[in-house]
N, C-alpha and C positions, 0 to 999 in steps of 0.2 A: 253166498250173498251177504255174509256178515261184514260189518265195517266197524272201525273204532277210531277214536282220536284220543291222544294222550297229551295232556298239557302239563308240563313240568314247571313248577314255580321256583323262584330263587331259593337257595338253601338258607336255612335259619342258622343262628350262631353256633348251634351244636353240630351242624353238618347234615341235618335231615332235609331231604328234597321232597316237599309235598307235591303230589300230582293228582290230576283228576282224569279218569278214563270215562269216556262216553261210548257205549256199545249198542249196536242194533243188529238184529238178524241171527244172534246165537240161540241155540235151542235150550229149552228148560232141561236140566239134567235130572236123573233119578234122585230120590231122597238121599241126602248126605253127599251129593255130588256138588261140585263148585268149580269155578274158573279161578286160575291164578295168573297174576301178572308177574312175569319173571324178568329181571335184569339179565341181559345176554352179554357175555364178555368172551371174546375170542371164539365166537360162533356157537357157544354152548350156554344153556341156562346156568347162571352164576348164583343168583339169590332171589328169593321171592320178595315182592314189594306189596303184596296184598291179595285179597280174595274177594270174590263176589258171586252172587247167584242171579239167575234170570228167572222171571216169573212166567214169561211166554215169549216165543220167537218174535211175535209181532209187536212187542213192547220193548222199547229201548230202556237202558238204565245208565245212570251216571253215579260214580262213587269216588270218594277221595281215598287215596292210597299214600304210601310213603316209601321213599328209598333212603334208608339210613346208612348209605354206603358212599364212599368217595367215588364219584363218577369219573370215568375216563373218556377221552375224546371219541372213541369208536364204540362206546356202549350203545346197545339198542334194547328193545323190549319185545316180548312175545306174550301171547295169552295161551295158556294150556288148559286142557280139560282134565279135571281131577275127578275120577269116578270113586265111589265108596270103596274104602279099604286100600286105595293106592295113594301113598304120600310122597312118592318121588315125582319129578316133573312128568306130567302126562303128555299126551300128544298135543302138538302145537295146532291151534285152530285159527289164530290170527298172528300175522307177522308184518313188519313194515314193508311197504312197497319199495322195490329197488329200482 
């Protein structure tokens, strides 16, 4: 039942793409756990665009992130769950509707 919207702003002169994600319905993770927004290229997590935490499942959150990468036409994004001690891309918990 989690939902998110990702708004990507125009790139600045240096090539940074500011973006704002608004999320509802994700669970609060254990201490030192967090969610990561990943740029997806060719079907695989390519690079992180930022991190956020949730205070409670019934409370939404909105945070500003950044994609300092040259975006390509078929790039997408996912949200992964990062548990303590795991620094690789965790399990995907949100992905674009197809």
